[in-house]
HTML snippet that shows the backbone in 3Dmol.js (N, CA, C, O; Angstrom):
<script src="https://3Dmol.org/build/3Dmol-min.js"></script>
<div id="view" style="width:600px;height:400px;position:relative"></div>
<script>
const pdb = `
ATOM      1  N   UNK A   1     -11.886  27.045   4.983  1.00  0.00           N
ATOM      2  CA  UNK A   1     -10.089  27.165   4.344  1.00  0.00           C
ATOM      3  C   UNK A   1      -9.991  25.983   4.832  1.00  0.00           C
ATOM      4  O   UNK A   1      -8.849  25.839   4.396  1.00  0.00           O
ATOM      5  N   UNK A   2     -10.220  24.848   5.443  1.00  0.00           N
ATOM      6  CA  UNK A   2     -10.301  23.326   5.643  1.00  0.00           C
ATOM      7  C   UNK A   2     -10.530  22.539   4.431  1.00  0.00           C
ATOM      8  O   UNK A   2     -10.082  21.393   4.487  1.00  0.00           O
ATOM      9  N   UNK A   3     -11.409  23.046   2.820  1.00  0.00           N
ATOM     10  CA  UNK A   3     -11.865  22.377   2.262  1.00  0.00           C
ATOM     11  C   UNK A   3     -10.379  22.705   1.645  1.00  0.00           C
ATOM     12  O   UNK A   3      -9.566  21.819   1.380  1.00  0.00           O
ATOM     13  N   UNK A   4     -10.168  23.970   1.473  1.00  0.00           N
ATOM     14  CA  UNK A   4      -9.240  24.280   0.305  1.00  0.00           C
ATOM     15  C   UNK A   4      -7.952  23.721   0.589  1.00  0.00           C
ATOM     16  O   UNK A   4      -7.056  23.772  -0.253  1.00  0.00           O
ATOM     17  N   UNK A   5      -7.788  23.177   1.746  1.00  0.00           N
ATOM     18  CA  UNK A   5      -6.477  22.656   2.137  1.00  0.00           C
ATOM     19  C   UNK A   5      -6.696  20.798   1.595  1.00  0.00           C
ATOM     20  O   UNK A   5      -5.855  19.939   1.327  1.00  0.00           O
ATOM     21  N   UNK A   6      -7.908  20.772   1.610  1.00  0.00           N
ATOM     22  CA  UNK A   6      -7.719  19.087   1.419  1.00  0.00           C
ATOM     23  C   UNK A   6      -8.498  19.223  -0.169  1.00  0.00           C
ATOM     24  O   UNK A   6      -8.590  18.048  -0.525  1.00  0.00           O
ATOM     25  N   UNK A   7      -9.085  20.086  -1.259  1.00  0.00           N
ATOM     26  CA  UNK A   7      -8.860  19.814  -2.308  1.00  0.00           C
ATOM     27  C   UNK A   7      -7.068  19.820  -3.258  1.00  0.00           C
ATOM     28  O   UNK A   7      -6.696  19.171  -4.236  1.00  0.00           O
ATOM     29  N   UNK A   8      -6.277  20.953  -2.320  1.00  0.00           N
ATOM     30  CA  UNK A   8      -4.748  20.807  -2.676  1.00  0.00           C
ATOM     31  C   UNK A   8      -4.561  19.270  -2.657  1.00  0.00           C
ATOM     32  O   UNK A   8      -4.485  18.486  -3.603  1.00  0.00           O
ATOM     33  N   UNK A   9      -4.519  19.098  -1.608  1.00  0.00           N
ATOM     34  CA  UNK A   9      -4.389  17.158  -0.944  1.00  0.00           C
ATOM     35  C   UNK A   9      -4.102  16.780  -1.936  1.00  0.00           C
ATOM     36  O   UNK A   9      -3.132  16.626  -2.679  1.00  0.00           O
ATOM     37  N   UNK A  10      -6.163  16.491  -1.784  1.00  0.00           N
ATOM     38  CA  UNK A  10      -5.895  15.591  -3.419  1.00  0.00           C
ATOM     39  C   UNK A  10      -5.496  15.589  -4.771  1.00  0.00           C
ATOM     40  O   UNK A  10      -5.040  14.586  -5.321  1.00  0.00           O
ATOM     41  N   UNK A  11      -5.664  16.755  -5.365  1.00  0.00           N
ATOM     42  CA  UNK A  11      -5.192  17.544  -6.361  1.00  0.00           C
ATOM     43  C   UNK A  11      -3.647  16.872  -6.295  1.00  0.00           C
ATOM     44  O   UNK A  11      -3.300  16.281  -7.318  1.00  0.00           O
ATOM     45  N   UNK A  12      -2.986  16.901  -5.520  1.00  0.00           N
ATOM     46  CA  UNK A  12      -1.274  17.163  -5.778  1.00  0.00           C
ATOM     47  C   UNK A  12      -1.285  16.155  -5.281  1.00  0.00           C
ATOM     48  O   UNK A  12      -0.114  15.780  -5.233  1.00  0.00           O
ATOM     49  N   UNK A  13      -2.463  14.830  -4.491  1.00  0.00           N
ATOM     50  CA  UNK A  13      -2.144  12.916  -5.022  1.00  0.00           C
ATOM     51  C   UNK A  13      -2.516  12.492  -6.347  1.00  0.00           C
ATOM     52  O   UNK A  13      -2.065  11.531  -6.970  1.00  0.00           O
ATOM     53  N   UNK A  14      -3.457  13.384  -6.731  1.00  0.00           N
ATOM     54  CA  UNK A  14      -3.943  12.927  -7.720  1.00  0.00           C
ATOM     55  C   UNK A  14      -2.323  13.346  -9.240  1.00  0.00           C
ATOM     56  O   UNK A  14      -1.821  12.884 -10.264  1.00  0.00           O
ATOM     57  N   UNK A  15      -2.245  14.286  -8.454  1.00  0.00           N
ATOM     58  CA  UNK A  15      -0.831  15.053  -9.911  1.00  0.00           C
ATOM     59  C   UNK A  15       0.360  13.554  -9.547  1.00  0.00           C
ATOM     60  O   UNK A  15       1.048  13.091 -10.457  1.00  0.00           O
ATOM     61  N   UNK A  16       0.405  13.022  -8.208  1.00  0.00           N
ATOM     62  CA  UNK A  16       1.280  12.249  -8.168  1.00  0.00           C
ATOM     63  C   UNK A  16       1.579  10.865  -8.727  1.00  0.00           C
ATOM     64  O   UNK A  16       2.652  10.307  -8.955  1.00  0.00           O
ATOM     65  N   UNK A  17      -0.330  10.274  -8.959  1.00  0.00           N
ATOM     66  CA  UNK A  17      -0.625   9.038  -9.412  1.00  0.00           C
ATOM     67  C   UNK A  17      -0.301   9.206 -10.861  1.00  0.00           C
ATOM     68  O   UNK A  17       0.327   8.264 -11.344  1.00  0.00           O
ATOM     69  N   UNK A  18      -0.590  10.198 -11.664  1.00  0.00           N
ATOM     70  CA  UNK A  18      -0.305  10.878 -13.059  1.00  0.00           C
ATOM     71  C   UNK A  18       0.679  10.837 -13.507  1.00  0.00           C
ATOM     72  O   UNK A  18       0.836  10.373 -14.636  1.00  0.00           O
ATOM     73  N   UNK A  19       2.231  11.572 -12.369  1.00  0.00           N
ATOM     74  CA  UNK A  19       3.381  11.841 -12.880  1.00  0.00           C
ATOM     75  C   UNK A  19       3.936  10.099 -12.455  1.00  0.00           C
ATOM     76  O   UNK A  19       4.969   9.627 -12.929  1.00  0.00           O
ATOM     77  N   UNK A  20       3.148   9.441 -11.630  1.00  0.00           N
ATOM     78  CA  UNK A  20       3.797   8.013 -11.903  1.00  0.00           C
ATOM     79  C   UNK A  20       3.917   7.360 -13.011  1.00  0.00           C
ATOM     80  O   UNK A  20       4.981   7.016 -13.527  1.00  0.00           O
ATOM     81  N   UNK A  21       1.999   7.017 -13.726  1.00  0.00           N
ATOM     82  CA  UNK A  21       2.313   6.718 -14.883  1.00  0.00           C
ATOM     83  C   UNK A  21       3.519   7.025 -15.916  1.00  0.00           C
ATOM     84  O   UNK A  21       4.143   6.212 -16.598  1.00  0.00           O
ATOM     85  N   UNK A  22       3.657   8.298 -15.847  1.00  0.00           N
ATOM     86  CA  UNK A  22       4.138   9.241 -16.556  1.00  0.00           C
ATOM     87  C   UNK A  22       5.406   8.523 -17.006  1.00  0.00           C
ATOM     88  O   UNK A  22       5.879   8.094 -18.059  1.00  0.00           O
ATOM     89  N   UNK A  23       5.888   8.626 -15.114  1.00  0.00           N
ATOM     90  CA  UNK A  23       7.329   7.872 -15.236  1.00  0.00           C
ATOM     91  C   UNK A  23       7.798   6.936 -16.474  1.00  0.00           C
ATOM     92  O   UNK A  23       8.374   6.945 -17.562  1.00  0.00           O
ATOM     93  N   UNK A  24       6.915   5.852 -15.206  1.00  0.00           N
ATOM     94  CA  UNK A  24       6.928   4.453 -16.403  1.00  0.00           C
ATOM     95  C   UNK A  24       6.758   4.213 -17.327  1.00  0.00           C
ATOM     96  O   UNK A  24       7.196   3.086 -17.559  1.00  0.00           O
ATOM     97  N   UNK A  25       6.117   4.854 -18.494  1.00  0.00           N
ATOM     98  CA  UNK A  25       5.663   5.510 -19.656  1.00  0.00           C
ATOM     99  C   UNK A  25       6.759   5.594 -20.335  1.00  0.00           C
ATOM    100  O   UNK A  25       6.922   5.076 -21.440  1.00  0.00           O
ATOM    101  N   UNK A  26       8.214   6.751 -19.256  1.00  0.00           N
ATOM    102  CA  UNK A  26       9.349   7.332 -20.078  1.00  0.00           C
ATOM    103  C   UNK A  26      10.259   6.072 -19.716  1.00  0.00           C
ATOM    104  O   UNK A  26      10.846   5.335 -20.508  1.00  0.00           O
ATOM    105  N   UNK A  27      10.237   6.022 -18.623  1.00  0.00           N
ATOM    106  CA  UNK A  27      11.074   4.335 -18.934  1.00  0.00           C
ATOM    107  C   UNK A  27      11.511   3.867 -20.021  1.00  0.00           C
ATOM    108  O   UNK A  27      12.459   3.891 -20.806  1.00  0.00           O
ATOM    109  N   UNK A  28       9.948   3.188 -19.699  1.00  0.00           N
ATOM    110  CA  UNK A  28       9.641   2.409 -21.004  1.00  0.00           C
ATOM    111  C   UNK A  28      10.373   2.260 -22.440  1.00  0.00           C
ATOM    112  O   UNK A  28      10.769   1.330 -23.142  1.00  0.00           O
ATOM    113  N   UNK A  29      10.333   4.123 -22.519  1.00  0.00           N
ATOM    114  CA  UNK A  29      10.291   4.269 -23.770  1.00  0.00           C
ATOM    115  C   UNK A  29      12.206   4.714 -23.624  1.00  0.00           C
ATOM    116  O   UNK A  29      13.020   4.833 -24.540  1.00  0.00           O
ATOM    117  N   UNK A  30      12.369   4.836 -22.435  1.00  0.00           N
ATOM    118  CA  UNK A  30      14.204   5.369 -22.817  1.00  0.00           C
ATOM    119  C   UNK A  30      14.963   4.177 -22.741  1.00  0.00           C
ATOM    120  O   UNK A  30      16.092   4.221 -23.229  1.00  0.00           O
ATOM    121  N   UNK A  31      14.655   3.345 -22.337  1.00  0.00           N
ATOM    122  CA  UNK A  31      14.792   1.918 -22.094  1.00  0.00           C
ATOM    123  C   UNK A  31      15.217   0.654 -23.219  1.00  0.00           C
ATOM    124  O   UNK A  31      15.738  -0.461 -23.234  1.00  0.00           O
ATOM    125  N   UNK A  32      14.609   1.657 -24.124  1.00  0.00           N
ATOM    126  CA  UNK A  32      14.822   0.916 -25.568  1.00  0.00           C
ATOM    127  C   UNK A  32      16.573   1.215 -26.347  1.00  0.00           C
ATOM    128  O   UNK A  32      17.304   0.410 -26.923  1.00  0.00           O
ATOM    129  N   UNK A  33      16.833   3.080 -25.970  1.00  0.00           N
ATOM    130  CA  UNK A  33      17.821   2.998 -26.498  1.00  0.00           C
ATOM    131  C   UNK A  33      18.276   3.411 -27.299  1.00  0.00           C
ATOM    132  O   UNK A  33      19.498   3.536 -27.231  1.00  0.00           O
ATOM    133  N   UNK A  34      17.485   3.916 -28.671  1.00  0.00           N
ATOM    134  CA  UNK A  34      17.137   4.466 -29.544  1.00  0.00           C
ATOM    135  C   UNK A  34      17.616   5.872 -29.518  1.00  0.00           C
ATOM    136  O   UNK A  34      18.380   6.313 -28.658  1.00  0.00           O
ATOM    137  N   UNK A  35      16.986   6.736 -30.786  1.00  0.00           N
ATOM    138  CA  UNK A  35      16.891   7.792 -31.052  1.00  0.00           C
ATOM    139  C   UNK A  35      15.533   8.715 -30.629  1.00  0.00           C
ATOM    140  O   UNK A  35      15.175   9.892 -30.646  1.00  0.00           O
ATOM    141  N   UNK A  36      15.110   7.609 -30.304  1.00  0.00           N
ATOM    142  CA  UNK A  36      14.314   8.434 -29.346  1.00  0.00           C
ATOM    143  C   UNK A  36      13.618   8.656 -28.195  1.00  0.00           C
ATOM    144  O   UNK A  36      12.822   9.420 -27.650  1.00  0.00           O
ATOM    145  N   UNK A  37      14.482   7.312 -28.014  1.00  0.00           N
ATOM    146  CA  UNK A  37      15.026   8.079 -25.908  1.00  0.00           C
ATOM    147  C   UNK A  37      15.490   8.961 -26.097  1.00  0.00           C
ATOM    148  O   UNK A  37      14.805   9.975 -25.964  1.00  0.00           O
ATOM    149  N   UNK A  38      17.416   9.151 -26.662  1.00  0.00           N
ATOM    150  CA  UNK A  38      17.518  10.218 -26.512  1.00  0.00           C
ATOM    151  C   UNK A  38      16.723  11.663 -26.563  1.00  0.00           C
ATOM    152  O   UNK A  38      17.110  12.556 -25.809  1.00  0.00           O
ATOM    153  N   UNK A  39      15.980  11.816 -27.158  1.00  0.00           N
ATOM    154  CA  UNK A  39      14.720  13.261 -27.338  1.00  0.00           C
ATOM    155  C   UNK A  39      14.130  12.687 -26.563  1.00  0.00           C
ATOM    156  O   UNK A  39      14.338  13.534 -25.693  1.00  0.00           O
ATOM    157  N   UNK A  40      13.348  11.725 -25.893  1.00  0.00           N
ATOM    158  CA  UNK A  40      12.514  11.771 -24.742  1.00  0.00           C
ATOM    159  C   UNK A  40      13.524  12.184 -23.018  1.00  0.00           C
ATOM    160  O   UNK A  40      12.872  12.708 -22.115  1.00  0.00           O
ATOM    161  N   UNK A  41      14.695  11.950 -22.837  1.00  0.00           N
ATOM    162  CA  UNK A  41      15.044  11.753 -22.136  1.00  0.00           C
ATOM    163  C   UNK A  41      15.475  13.880 -22.167  1.00  0.00           C
ATOM    164  O   UNK A  41      14.815  14.673 -21.495  1.00  0.00           O
ATOM    165  N   UNK A  42      16.502  14.254 -22.962  1.00  0.00           N
ATOM    166  CA  UNK A  42      16.264  15.730 -24.215  1.00  0.00           C
ATOM    167  C   UNK A  42      15.339  16.986 -23.594  1.00  0.00           C
ATOM    168  O   UNK A  42      15.567  18.075 -23.067  1.00  0.00           O
ATOM    169  N   UNK A  43      13.689  15.879 -24.113  1.00  0.00           N
ATOM    170  CA  UNK A  43      13.125  16.635 -23.276  1.00  0.00           C
ATOM    171  C   UNK A  43      12.536  17.222 -22.251  1.00  0.00           C
ATOM    172  O   UNK A  43      12.074  18.334 -21.997  1.00  0.00           O
ATOM    173  N   UNK A  44      12.774  15.357 -21.283  1.00  0.00           N
ATOM    174  CA  UNK A  44      12.149  15.890 -20.319  1.00  0.00           C
ATOM    175  C   UNK A  44      12.927  16.674 -18.438  1.00  0.00           C
ATOM    176  O   UNK A  44      12.753  16.900 -17.240  1.00  0.00           O
ATOM    177  N   UNK A  45      13.944  16.743 -19.836  1.00  0.00           N
ATOM    178  CA  UNK A  45      14.895  17.471 -18.185  1.00  0.00           C
ATOM    179  C   UNK A  45      14.582  18.925 -18.477  1.00  0.00           C
ATOM    180  O   UNK A  45      14.353  19.883 -17.739  1.00  0.00           O
ATOM    181  N   UNK A  46      14.662  18.746 -20.103  1.00  0.00           N
ATOM    182  CA  UNK A  46      14.139  20.624 -20.275  1.00  0.00           C
ATOM    183  C   UNK A  46      12.547  21.383 -19.922  1.00  0.00           C
ATOM    184  O   UNK A  46      12.294  22.545 -19.602  1.00  0.00           O
ATOM    185  N   UNK A  47      11.800  20.407 -20.092  1.00  0.00           N
ATOM    186  CA  UNK A  47      10.381  19.954 -19.159  1.00  0.00           C
ATOM    187  C   UNK A  47      10.176  20.850 -17.609  1.00  0.00           C
ATOM    188  O   UNK A  47       9.478  21.757 -17.157  1.00  0.00           O
ATOM    189  N   UNK A  48      11.374  19.851 -17.133  1.00  0.00           N
ATOM    190  CA  UNK A  48      11.316  19.939 -16.153  1.00  0.00           C
ATOM    191  C   UNK A  48      11.509  21.628 -15.260  1.00  0.00           C
ATOM    192  O   UNK A  48      10.834  22.099 -14.345  1.00  0.00           O
ATOM    193  N   UNK A  49      12.799  22.239 -16.052  1.00  0.00           N
ATOM    194  CA  UNK A  49      13.212  23.376 -16.048  1.00  0.00           C
ATOM    195  C   UNK A  49      12.172  24.316 -15.939  1.00  0.00           C
ATOM    196  O   UNK A  49      11.848  25.082 -15.033  1.00  0.00           O
ATOM    197  N   UNK A  50      11.498  23.980 -17.609  1.00  0.00           N
ATOM    198  CA  UNK A  50      10.845  25.338 -17.852  1.00  0.00           C
ATOM    199  C   UNK A  50       9.344  25.024 -16.398  1.00  0.00           C
ATOM    200  O   UNK A  50       8.987  26.046 -15.812  1.00  0.00           O
ATOM    201  N   UNK A  51       8.641  23.666 -15.982  1.00  0.00           N
ATOM    202  CA  UNK A  51       8.011  23.403 -15.430  1.00  0.00           C
ATOM    203  C   UNK A  51       7.744  24.772 -13.668  1.00  0.00           C
ATOM    204  O   UNK A  51       6.917  25.425 -13.033  1.00  0.00           O
ATOM    205  N   UNK A  52       9.407  24.327 -13.780  1.00  0.00           N
ATOM    206  CA  UNK A  52       9.601  25.511 -12.145  1.00  0.00           C
ATOM    207  C   UNK A  52       9.701  25.993 -12.716  1.00  0.00           C
ATOM    208  O   UNK A  52       8.832  25.554 -13.469  1.00  0.00           O
ATOM    209  N   UNK A  53      10.358  27.219 -13.506  1.00  0.00           N
ATOM    210  CA  UNK A  53      10.603  28.641 -13.420  1.00  0.00           C
ATOM    211  C   UNK A  53       8.522  28.741 -13.739  1.00  0.00           C
ATOM    212  O   UNK A  53       7.939  29.368 -12.855  1.00  0.00           O
ATOM    213  N   UNK A  54       7.545  28.125 -14.968  1.00  0.00           N
ATOM    214  CA  UNK A  54       6.681  28.865 -14.476  1.00  0.00           C
ATOM    215  C   UNK A  54       5.929  28.404 -13.096  1.00  0.00           C
ATOM    216  O   UNK A  54       5.128  29.315 -12.885  1.00  0.00           O
ATOM    217  N   UNK A  55       5.830  27.673 -12.315  1.00  0.00           N
ATOM    218  CA  UNK A  55       6.006  27.449 -11.504  1.00  0.00           C
ATOM    219  C   UNK A  55       6.400  28.689 -10.820  1.00  0.00           C
ATOM    220  O   UNK A  55       5.619  29.448 -11.394  1.00  0.00           O
ATOM    221  N   UNK A  56       6.949  29.322 -10.132  1.00  0.00           N
ATOM    222  CA  UNK A  56       8.286  30.249  -9.505  1.00  0.00           C
ATOM    223  C   UNK A  56       7.221  31.650 -10.172  1.00  0.00           C
ATOM    224  O   UNK A  56       6.891  32.470  -9.315  1.00  0.00           O
ATOM    225  N   UNK A  57       6.979  31.773 -10.862  1.00  0.00           N
ATOM    226  CA  UNK A  57       6.861  33.271 -11.737  1.00  0.00           C
ATOM    227  C   UNK A  57       4.729  33.257 -11.382  1.00  0.00           C
ATOM    228  O   UNK A  57       4.234  34.300 -10.955  1.00  0.00           O
ATOM    229  N   UNK A  58       3.950  32.209 -11.595  1.00  0.00           N
ATOM    230  CA  UNK A  58       3.034  31.741 -11.250  1.00  0.00           C
ATOM    231  C   UNK A  58       2.969  32.527  -9.223  1.00  0.00           C
ATOM    232  O   UNK A  58       2.145  33.403  -8.960  1.00  0.00           O
ATOM    233  N   UNK A  59       3.809  32.065  -8.284  1.00  0.00           N
ATOM    234  CA  UNK A  59       3.974  32.121  -7.649  1.00  0.00           C
ATOM    235  C   UNK A  59       4.236  33.940  -6.920  1.00  0.00           C
ATOM    236  O   UNK A  59       3.649  34.780  -6.237  1.00  0.00           O
ATOM    237  N   UNK A  60       5.647  33.696  -7.726  1.00  0.00           N
ATOM    238  CA  UNK A  60       6.415  35.575  -7.331  1.00  0.00           C
ATOM    239  C   UNK A  60       4.990  36.547  -8.431  1.00  0.00           C
ATOM    240  O   UNK A  60       5.168  37.744  -8.657  1.00  0.00           O
ATOM    241  N   UNK A  61       3.941  35.955  -8.881  1.00  0.00           N
ATOM    242  CA  UNK A  61       2.642  37.322  -9.510  1.00  0.00           C
ATOM    243  C   UNK A  61       1.571  37.228  -8.412  1.00  0.00           C
ATOM    244  O   UNK A  61       0.670  38.059  -8.304  1.00  0.00           O
ATOM    245  N   UNK A  62       1.729  36.129  -7.575  1.00  0.00           N
ATOM    246  CA  UNK A  62       0.710  35.824  -6.988  1.00  0.00           C
ATOM    247  C   UNK A  62      -0.295  34.612  -6.984  1.00  0.00           C
ATOM    248  O   UNK A  62      -1.378  34.830  -6.439  1.00  0.00           O
ATOM    249  N   UNK A  63      -0.138  33.706  -7.374  1.00  0.00           N
ATOM    250  CA  UNK A  63      -0.455  32.777  -8.262  1.00  0.00           C
ATOM    251  C   UNK A  63      -0.696  31.444  -6.817  1.00  0.00           C
ATOM    252  O   UNK A  63      -0.025  31.261  -5.801  1.00  0.00           O
ATOM    253  N   UNK A  64      -1.659  30.894  -7.223  1.00  0.00           N
ATOM    254  CA  UNK A  64      -1.668  30.277  -5.390  1.00  0.00           C
ATOM    255  C   UNK A  64      -1.165  28.612  -6.086  1.00  0.00           C
ATOM    256  O   UNK A  64      -1.096  28.168  -7.232  1.00  0.00           O
ATOM    257  N   UNK A  65      -1.006  28.288  -5.300  1.00  0.00           N
ATOM    258  CA  UNK A  65      -0.451  27.051  -5.790  1.00  0.00           C
ATOM    259  C   UNK A  65      -1.514  25.574  -5.940  1.00  0.00           C
ATOM    260  O   UNK A  65      -1.211  24.389  -5.800  1.00  0.00           O
ATOM    261  N   UNK A  66      -2.696  26.146  -6.242  1.00  0.00           N
ATOM    262  CA  UNK A  66      -3.553  25.693  -6.582  1.00  0.00           C
ATOM    263  C   UNK A  66      -4.299  25.441  -8.246  1.00  0.00           C
ATOM    264  O   UNK A  66      -5.055  24.656  -8.820  1.00  0.00           O
ATOM    265  N   UNK A  67      -3.440  26.781  -8.533  1.00  0.00           N
ATOM    266  CA  UNK A  67      -3.222  26.541 -10.223  1.00  0.00           C
ATOM    267  C   UNK A  67      -1.849  26.146 -10.551  1.00  0.00           C
ATOM    268  O   UNK A  67      -1.444  25.903 -11.688  1.00  0.00           O
ATOM    269  N   UNK A  68      -1.040  26.093  -9.273  1.00  0.00           N
ATOM    270  CA  UNK A  68       0.434  25.508 -10.111  1.00  0.00           C
ATOM    271  C   UNK A  68      -0.217  24.164  -9.734  1.00  0.00           C
ATOM    272  O   UNK A  68       0.576  23.289 -10.081  1.00  0.00           O
ATOM    273  N   UNK A  69      -1.064  23.739  -9.302  1.00  0.00           N
ATOM    274  CA  UNK A  69      -0.289  21.712  -8.762  1.00  0.00           C
ATOM    275  C   UNK A  69      -1.809  22.001 -10.287  1.00  0.00           C
ATOM    276  O   UNK A  69      -2.134  20.887 -10.698  1.00  0.00           O
ATOM    277  N   UNK A  70      -2.454  22.923 -10.878  1.00  0.00           N
ATOM    278  CA  UNK A  70      -3.641  22.629 -11.595  1.00  0.00           C
ATOM    279  C   UNK A  70      -2.907  22.310 -13.292  1.00  0.00           C
ATOM    280  O   UNK A  70      -3.086  21.358 -14.052  1.00  0.00           O
ATOM    281  N   UNK A  71      -1.879  23.794 -13.466  1.00  0.00           N
ATOM    282  CA  UNK A  71      -0.332  23.710 -14.476  1.00  0.00           C
ATOM    283  C   UNK A  71      -0.145  22.209 -14.744  1.00  0.00           C
ATOM    284  O   UNK A  71      -0.430  21.552 -15.745  1.00  0.00           O
ATOM    285  N   UNK A  72       0.368  21.875 -13.673  1.00  0.00           N
ATOM    286  CA  UNK A  72       1.117  21.196 -13.476  1.00  0.00           C
ATOM    287  C   UNK A  72       0.964  19.317 -14.017  1.00  0.00           C
ATOM    288  O   UNK A  72       1.674  18.476 -14.569  1.00  0.00           O
ATOM    289  N   UNK A  73      -0.320  19.410 -13.477  1.00  0.00           N
ATOM    290  CA  UNK A  73      -1.263  18.489 -13.565  1.00  0.00           C
ATOM    291  C   UNK A  73      -1.730  18.409 -15.255  1.00  0.00           C
ATOM    292  O   UNK A  73      -1.483  17.349 -15.830  1.00  0.00           O
ATOM    293  N   UNK A  74      -2.421  19.562 -16.067  1.00  0.00           N
ATOM    294  CA  UNK A  74      -2.382  19.325 -17.001  1.00  0.00           C
ATOM    295  C   UNK A  74      -1.092  19.000 -17.956  1.00  0.00           C
ATOM    296  O   UNK A  74      -1.240  18.135 -18.819  1.00  0.00           O
ATOM    297  N   UNK A  75       0.041  19.600 -17.842  1.00  0.00           N
ATOM    298  CA  UNK A  75       1.441  18.973 -18.094  1.00  0.00           C
ATOM    299  C   UNK A  75       1.679  17.620 -18.447  1.00  0.00           C
ATOM    300  O   UNK A  75       2.201  17.121 -19.444  1.00  0.00           O
ATOM    301  N   UNK A  76       1.076  17.024 -17.189  1.00  0.00           N
ATOM    302  CA  UNK A  76       1.540  15.401 -16.883  1.00  0.00           C
ATOM    303  C   UNK A  76       0.962  14.893 -17.983  1.00  0.00           C
ATOM    304  O   UNK A  76       1.555  14.490 -18.983  1.00  0.00           O
ATOM    305  N   UNK A  77      -0.383  14.916 -17.768  1.00  0.00           N
ATOM    306  CA  UNK A  77      -1.851  14.674 -18.842  1.00  0.00           C
ATOM    307  C   UNK A  77      -1.587  14.592 -20.507  1.00  0.00           C
ATOM    308  O   UNK A  77      -2.011  13.675 -21.209  1.00  0.00           O
ATOM    309  N   UNK A  78      -0.695  15.892 -21.058  1.00  0.00           N
ATOM    310  CA  UNK A  78      -0.528  16.018 -21.998  1.00  0.00           C
ATOM    311  C   UNK A  78       0.292  15.023 -21.972  1.00  0.00           C
ATOM    312  O   UNK A  78       0.099  14.200 -22.867  1.00  0.00           O
ATOM    313  N   UNK A  79       1.526  14.714 -20.938  1.00  0.00           N
ATOM    314  CA  UNK A  79       2.762  14.190 -21.630  1.00  0.00           C
ATOM    315  C   UNK A  79       2.300  12.321 -21.725  1.00  0.00           C
ATOM    316  O   UNK A  79       2.761  11.375 -22.362  1.00  0.00           O
ATOM    317  N   UNK A  80       1.723  12.402 -21.214  1.00  0.00           N
ATOM    318  CA  UNK A  80       1.022  10.949 -20.710  1.00  0.00           C
ATOM    319  C   UNK A  80      -0.577  10.635 -22.252  1.00  0.00           C
ATOM    320  O   UNK A  80      -1.402   9.723 -22.306  1.00  0.00           O
ATOM    321  N   UNK A  81      -0.407  11.636 -23.046  1.00  0.00           N
ATOM    322  CA  UNK A  81      -1.448  11.159 -24.349  1.00  0.00           C
ATOM    323  C   UNK A  81      -0.300  10.586 -25.688  1.00  0.00           C
ATOM    324  O   UNK A  81      -0.266   9.684 -26.524  1.00  0.00           O
ATOM    325  N   UNK A  82       0.380  11.517 -25.336  1.00  0.00           N
ATOM    326  CA  UNK A  82       1.779  11.898 -25.794  1.00  0.00           C
ATOM    327  C   UNK A  82       2.329  10.139 -25.925  1.00  0.00           C
ATOM    328  O   UNK A  82       2.371   9.243 -26.768  1.00  0.00           O
ATOM    329  N   UNK A  83       2.656  10.364 -24.608  1.00  0.00           N
ATOM    330  CA  UNK A  83       3.145   8.118 -25.239  1.00  0.00           C
ATOM    331  C   UNK A  83       2.978   7.265 -24.408  1.00  0.00           C
ATOM    332  O   UNK A  83       3.681   6.590 -23.655  1.00  0.00           O
ATOM    333  N   UNK A  84       1.102   7.476 -24.831  1.00  0.00           N
ATOM    334  CA  UNK A  84       0.816   6.189 -24.975  1.00  0.00           C
ATOM    335  C   UNK A  84       0.097   6.325 -26.578  1.00  0.00           C
ATOM    336  O   UNK A  84      -1.004   5.846 -26.850  1.00  0.00           O
ATOM    337  N   UNK A  85       0.655   6.808 -27.201  1.00  0.00           N
ATOM    338  CA  UNK A  85      -0.234   6.738 -29.212  1.00  0.00           C
ATOM    339  C   UNK A  85       0.764   5.889 -29.582  1.00  0.00           C
ATOM    340  O   UNK A  85       0.807   5.452 -30.732  1.00  0.00           O
TER     341      UNK A  85
END
`;
const viewer = $3Dmol.createViewer("view");
viewer.addModel(pdb, "pdb");
viewer.setStyle({}, {cartoon: {color: "spectrum"}});
viewer.zoomTo();
viewer.render();
</script>
C-alpha cells in the first residue's frame, strides 16, 4: 500500500513539473497577442473542462487516481510537444 501511495505522489510531482512547463510555454504564446494567442487561450479553457469531465468519469466508473494522473500527464506532454514545435 505504501508503494502505491509513493508511486502516486511521484507521478503527481512529475505532472506538476510538466504542467508548469506547459503553463510557461502557453504564457509566452498568449503574450504575443496575435490570432494564434486567442486560439491557444480558447483551447486551454476547453481542454481543462474536458479533462475534468474525463477524470470525473474515470473515477465514477471505478478507475484509479493512478489512471487519472497518467491520463493528465499524457495530455500535458502532448501539449508540450505541440507548443515546442
